[in-house]
C-alpha positions in Angstrom: 0.0 0.0 0.0 3.1 2.2 -0.4 3.5 4.8 -3.2 5.5 8.0 -3.3 2.5 9.7 -5.0 0.1 8.9 -2.2 0.1 11.1 0.9 -3.0 9.8 2.6 -4.1 6.4 3.8 -7.5 5.9 5.5 -8.6 2.7 7.2 -12.0 1.7 8.5 -12.5 -1.2 10.9 -16.1 -2.3 11.4 -16.2 -3.9 14.8 -19.0 -6.2 16.2 -20.9 -4.2 18.8 -21.8 -5.8 22.1 -25.5 -5.5 21.7 -28.2 -6.0 19.0 -31.6 -4.5 19.4 -30.8 -3.4 22.9 -29.8 -7.0 24.1 -26.3 -8.0 24.8 -24.5 -10.4 22.4 -21.2 -12.3 22.4 -20.9 -12.7 18.6 -22.4 -12.5 15.2 -22.2 -15.1 12.5 -21.9 -13.8 8.9 -22.8 -15.8 5.8 -22.1 -14.8 2.2 -22.9 -16.0 -1.2 -19.2 -16.1 -1.9 -19.1 -15.8 -5.7 -21.7 -13.0 -5.8 -20.2 -11.2 -2.8 -16.7 -11.2 -4.3 -17.9 -9.9 -7.7 -19.9 -7.2 -6.0 -16.9 -6.2 -3.8 -14.8 -5.9 -7.0 -17.4 -3.8 -8.7 -17.6 -1.5 -5.6 -13.8 -1.1 -5.5 -13.8 -0.4 -9.3 -16.5 2.3 -8.9 -14.5 4.0 -6.1 -11.4 4.0 -8.3 -13.4 5.5 -11.2 -14.8 8.3 -8.9 -11.5 9.2 -7.1 -7.8 8.7 -7.9 -7.3 6.1 -5.1 -6.4 2.5 -4.5 -8.8 0.5 -2.3 -8.5 -2.8 -0.3 -11.5 -4.6 1.3 -11.9 -7.6 3.5 -15.2 -8.8 5.0 -15.2 -11.8 7.3 -17.6 -14.6 7.3 -18.4 -17.1 10.0 -18.5 -16.3 13.8 -17.0 -13.0 14.7 -16.8 -12.1 18.5 -17.7 -8.8 20.0 -15.0 -6.2 19.5 -13.4 -8.1 16.6 -13.4 -6.6 13.1 -15.9 -7.9 10.6 -15.1 -5.4 7.9 -11.8 -3.7 6.9 -11.6 -1.1 4.2 -8.5 0.9 3.4 -8.0 3.6 0.7 -5.0 5.6 -0.3 -4.7 8.6 -2.4 -2.7 11.7 -3.0 -4.8 13.7 -0.5 -6.9 12.9 2.6 -10.2 14.2 1.2 -10.3 11.7 -1.7 -9.0 8.9 0.6 -11.8 9.6 3.2 -14.5 10.0 0.6 -13.6 6.8 -1.2 -13.4 4.8 2.0 -16.8 6.1 3.1 -18.3 5.3 -0.3 -17.0 1.7 -0.2 -18.3 1.0 3.3 -21.8 2.4 2.4 -21.9 0.4 -0.8 -20.9 -2.8 0.9 -23.6 -2.4 3.4 -26.2 -1.8 0.7 -25.1 -4.2 -2.0 -22.9 -7.1 -0.9 -24.4 -10.5 -0.5 -23.2 -10.8 3.1 -25.7 -11.3 5.9 -25.8 -11.4 9.7 -27.5 -14.8 10.2 -27.1 -15.6 13.9 -26.4 -13.9 17.2 -24.8 -15.6 20.2 -26.8 -13.9 23.0 -25.1 -13.0 26.2 -26.8 -13.8 29.6 -28.5 -10.6 30.8 
């Protein structure tokens, strides 16, 4: 992720929160339609690169993810902070809206 032309790197970590709907949880299990999800992630990254002069990397976990662990990582780099921030925010929003990745199960904590 190094380049002498890029002066800004922005990273977003989406962490599993400790509650869902007001009730405490221990973990979330994510499932994905892998082929569709990977294609859509690629399209989202390509769209970001067409809108801003940036490079983008994305990783979304599947399976059980414990509270406080990251489920989503997005990083963008560009010549300036504004484009890196905007691209990162765009990618996170589009993943939430379009990727074939779902929360399917919660491990509930004892209240």
